[in-house]
N, C-alpha and C positions, 0 to 999 in steps of 0.2 A: 419593786421600788419602795424605798422607805419614805414614809410620810411623817412630817413633824407638825405637831399641833402648835398653834400660834398663841396660846395663852401666855400671859406674862410669866417670866421665869422667877417665881417667888421662891423663898427659902423652902417652902413645902414641896413644890414640884421639882426643885433642884435635884433631889435624890432620884427622881424618876428616870433621868437621862443616863445612858451608859455608852461608852465607847467599846466597840468590839472589833477584833481582828478576825476577819472571816475569809473563807475561800469557797468558791462555787464549783470547783472541779479540782481534780488532782493535777499536779504539775510542779514546775519549779516554784518554790516558795517566794522567790523575789518577783515572780510574775503573776501568780494567782492570788496572793494575799492582798487584802484591801482593808482600810480602816473605815468603819461606818458607825453611825449613831443609831441608838434604839431607845424608845421610851417604854418604861414599864409602869403598869398600873398596880403598884404594890398595896393599894388600899383594898383590893379585892382578891386577896390570896385565897387559894383553895385550902381546905382543912389541913392537908399534909404538906403544904408548900412553905418555903422560907425565902425571904429576900435578904441578900447578902451584899456586902461591899468587899471586893477583892483587894487585898492589901498589896500582894506581890505574887507574880507568876513567872517562874523560870522558863527559859527556852532550852529544851533538852534535845539531844540527837533523835530520840524517838518521835518527838513532835515534828521535826523536819521530815523524817521518813514517812510519817502518817500523811502529811500534806502531799508528799511525792507519790503516795499510793503504793509504797513498797513495804508497808508495815501491816501485820496481821489485823491490827485494830483499825477499823474504818468507820467513818460517820454513817449514821443510818439515813440521813437526809442532807441535802444541800439547800441553802448555804449552811456551812458548818463553822463554828467558832473554834479556833486553834487552841492548843494547849491542853495538857493533861494533869498538871498539878499546880498548886498554889495554896496560899493561906487567905482565908476570908473571915470577915466579922459579921455575925448575925445582926441584922438591923430590925427585922420584923418576922414574926412567925404566924402561921395559920392557926386557927382555933384548935385544931386537932393535934398540933405538934406538942409533945410533952418532953422530948429529950433536949430541946434547945430553948434558949431564951436570949433576949437582947444582950449583945456584948460578948457572947461566946465566940471563941476562935474555932474555926473548922477547916478541914482539908477534904479533898474528894475521897469518897469511900472506894471508888473504883476509877479506872482510867477512862478517858473518852468524854469527860464532862464538858470540856470547852472552857478553859480558864483564862484565856487571853481577853479579858474584858474587865471593865471597872466595876460593874454591878450585875446582878442576875437573880432570877427566880428559879428555884430548883425544888424537886421533891426532897423532903428532909432525909430520906433514906440514901440519897446520893452523897451525903456529907457525913464526916466523922469528926466528932468533937475532940480537941486536944487541950490538955490542961497545961497552960504555959503563960508566960508574961507577954503582953502585947508588944513590948519592945523587941521581942525575939522573932518578929514576924518574918524576917528574911530567912532565918534558919528553918522556921516552920514551913515556909513556902516550898522548900526542897526536901522536907522530911519524908514524903511519900515515896520518893524514887531513890536518890543516891545513897544516903546513909542507911536506909532500910535494905537496899540491895546488898550493900557491904555486910550489914548485920546478918542477914539470912544466909549468905554464902558461907560465912564463917561459922554459922551455927548448925546448918541443916544437912551437911554432906559427910563430914568426917568428925570424929571426936578429937578435939584439939586440947592439948594441955600446955601449961606454961613451958616455954623453951622449945616448943615445936616450930618447924620451919614452914613458911608458905612462900610461894613465888607468884608474882603477877606481872603481866605486861600492861601497857597503857596506864602506868602508875601515876602519871600527871593528870589523869582524868578526874572528874569529881568523885566518881565511885572509888577510884584508886586513892584519892585523898583520904576518904573515910576508912578504907581498908587499912591504910598505914596507921591511922590513929586508933582504930579498934584493936589492931594487933598489939600496939603499945599498951592499951588498957588491959588486954587479956594476958600480957606477958609472952606473946608470940614473937618470933623473929621473922622479919619480912625482907625478902630480896626482891627488888623492884627494877623492872626493865622499861626503858623509854626509847623512843626513836632519837637518833642523833640529830643535833641542830647546832647552829653557831653559838648559842648561849647555853651549851650543855652544862658548863660548870655552875652557872647561876641556878639552873633547874635542879641539879643534884644537891646543891646547898639548901635550896628551899625544901626539898623532900626530906632531907636529913633533919632539918630544923623542926618539921612537924612530926618526926618520929621514925622515919625510914632507917633501917639498920644498914642496908647496902643498896646502892643505886648503880645500874650499869646501862650502857647503850646496848642495842640489839647485838652489835658486833662484839662488844666486850663480853657479853653474856655467853655468846656462842664459843668464842675462842679461849676465854679465861676461866669461866665458871663451870660450864657443863663438863669439861675434862676433869674437874675435881670430883665429879660424881657426888654432888650434894644430894641429900635425901630429904626432899620436901614432901610433906604429907598432903598438901593441897596446892593446886595451881589454879589461878583465876585468869581466864583468857577473854579479853574483850577485843582482840585484834584479829585472830584467826590466821590462816595461811602458815607461812614458815615460822612466824613468831610463836604461834600456838604450838607447833611441832617442837620447837626448841624448849618450850615450857614442859612439854610431856617428857622430855629427856631428863629433866631435873627431878622427877618424882621418885620416891622410894617404892619398894615393892608393895603393891596393893594401893598405891596412891591414887588420888582422884583429880582430874582436871575438869573444872566447871567453866563452860563457855557461856558468857552472858552478852556478848556483842560481836560484831564483825567489821571493825573499822577498816580493815584491809580490803573488804569486799571479796575476799577469797574464801574458799571452802576451809572448814576446820581440818587440820592435818595432825595426825598423831604418829609418832615414831613407831614403826613396826616392831622393832626390838623391844620397846617399852611395853607394847601390848602383849607380846608373846612371852618374854622372859621376866618382865616385872609385874605382869598381871594388873596393869593400871586400868582405870576406868575413865571414860570420857562421857560427861553428861552435860545437859544444858539447863539454864535457869532463866526464867522470865518473871520479873516481879509482878507484872499484871496478872499472870496466871496464879501466883500465890494468893493475891488478893481475891481473885475470882473463885478459886476452888476451896480454899481453907475455910473461909467464913468463920474464923475463930476470933470473936471480938476480944476475949480475954487475952489471947496471945498477942494480938495486935496492940492492945492497950499497954501490955507489959513492954513490948518492944519500943513503942513510942516513949513511954515513961523513962526507960533506961537511956535512950538517946538524948532526950530533953534534959535529963538530970546530968548526964556527962557534959552536955553543952553548957549548962548553967555553971558547972564546976570548972569549966575551962579545959576539960580533957578532950573535947571536940571543938574544932574551930571551923569557921567557914572557909570553903575554897575561895580562891580569888574570884570576885564577881564585879559586874558593872551594872549600875542602875540605869534603866532607860524608861522614859515616859512614853506613852502610847503613840504620840506624834512622831517619835523617833524609831518606830518599830522596823522600818526598812533597814536602817543601819544595824539594828540589833539582829535581824534575821541574816543579813549579809555576814556579819562577824561570826554568827553561830554556825554558818555553813563552812566557813574557812577551816582548813585542817589545823593551822597554827596561826597565832597572832604574830604578824611580822614585826610588831613593835615591842614584843616581850617574849621571854622564855616560857612564860606561863599564860596560857590562853584564858582570859576571864569568862566566866559564865555570864550570859546576858539575862537580866531579870527585869521584867516589866513591872512597873510600880504605879499604883493608883495615885494620881495627883489631881485633886479637885480644882486646882487653879485652871485646868484646861488641858489642851493637848500639846503644849509646848515641851521643850526639852528642860530637863533638870540639870543645870550646870553648877559646877563649883565656881563661885563668883571670882575666885582669884586666878584660876588657870583656864577658865572657859571650857573645861572638859567635863564629860559626864562623871558622876561620883564613882570612884573605883576604890574598893578595899584592897589592901595588900597584906592582910592578915596581921597588921600591926596591932589591931584591937579585935577582940572576940566578937563584939557586938557592933551593929550599925548605930553610929552616934551622930545624928544630924546636928546642924548648927543652932537651930532655935530651941527655946526652952518650953514651948507650948506643950500642954499635956492633952491626952485624948479625952477631952471633957464630954463631948457629945458626938452623936453619929454625923453631925453636920461639919465637924472639924476634922482636920487631918490627923494622921498618926503623929507620935512625938516628933518634934523638930520641923514639921512642915506647917508654916503659918497659913492660916486661912485668909484668902483674899477673894471674896465673892462680890461680883458686880453683876447684878441681874441683867442690865442692858447688854453688857459685853457677852455674857453667857448666852443670852437669847440670840444675839447676832451671830455668834460663832456657829451655832447649830443651823441657823438659816443658811449661812455660807456653805456649810458642809452639805446640806440638802441640795443646794444648787449644783455643787460639784458632782454629786451622785447622779443628778438628773442628766448631766452631760454624758 
């Protein structure tokens, strides 16, 4: 049972309280997740600890699988905080911490940290500093997984030169989004495969606008493209099953298929003729394993620097996303589990965002809907003009509205609900 101290909610202890999305057992995320409050004593940090404010934390398929208990990465103890990536701001450091200072932007150094929370205390070794502008916190929150996965798969398996061809399925995923844009940066040609849907023309147009050379449905790829005997050097497979087998048929002699997901929940299949007569290779890739085994700080810093620089230059854009406040986490989880968004051809990624006003929903005042980006602008540009002046104030655009009495009462109400 969580206990809440009854001291007045002054501006000093305001930062002590955090909201966390936790689970006490594996199961259906819509059933086992709950929102709870926690109080931190950040004035007594251990030498190697840091106190941070999480600015934004995405909800990824791997996060859902981890909660379901079907992912290799599992929490060491329960209750566990959900989430594996995000962007945080350093608020306070322990006396022995030399690598971080107040105001630094950080992301997790490994998976499994538990990022679906507003604030937290961590060992400084669990965090990795990124050199970027605070207003880019949405991009930074997803830096660790999706763009980095795309980057490593295009770098680590085959030598690619401008003009080379790659094929991928699940091209409308967040990783697929960054694969398309990195191919454009590298001068590679991308052939992209997606599942058929009612709004397929809208989806094709969107992918072509961000840099896709060609986009096909699974059926179109099988009946029209494979017979042409295209020669791709690299195939990126996040679906598995028949879709993956069709990708393997598009590889040149000695080509490589990299599997990094299994959205179909079927086994990876490879065309026998491609294995025997084209000598193709089929390998797997897990970004968490790369972080855990390589331990190459310089290589990681170089990768992040390139990705951040490309984002600043406008060469990388954000995939479609939807901002959710912690009080709206159930809807965010529900939408993340859905295969497709019934309202749109492009499913938006759900991102939990710290809002110090409380646990309410962050709505666009005109249409009463959560903030959604449609890639019209590269960066998140909120309505307000406030700046990030102190750690007590919100990130750019979020006005600070602190009422001590309301804040104290909200946590007392939450405590009563938890006791029930």
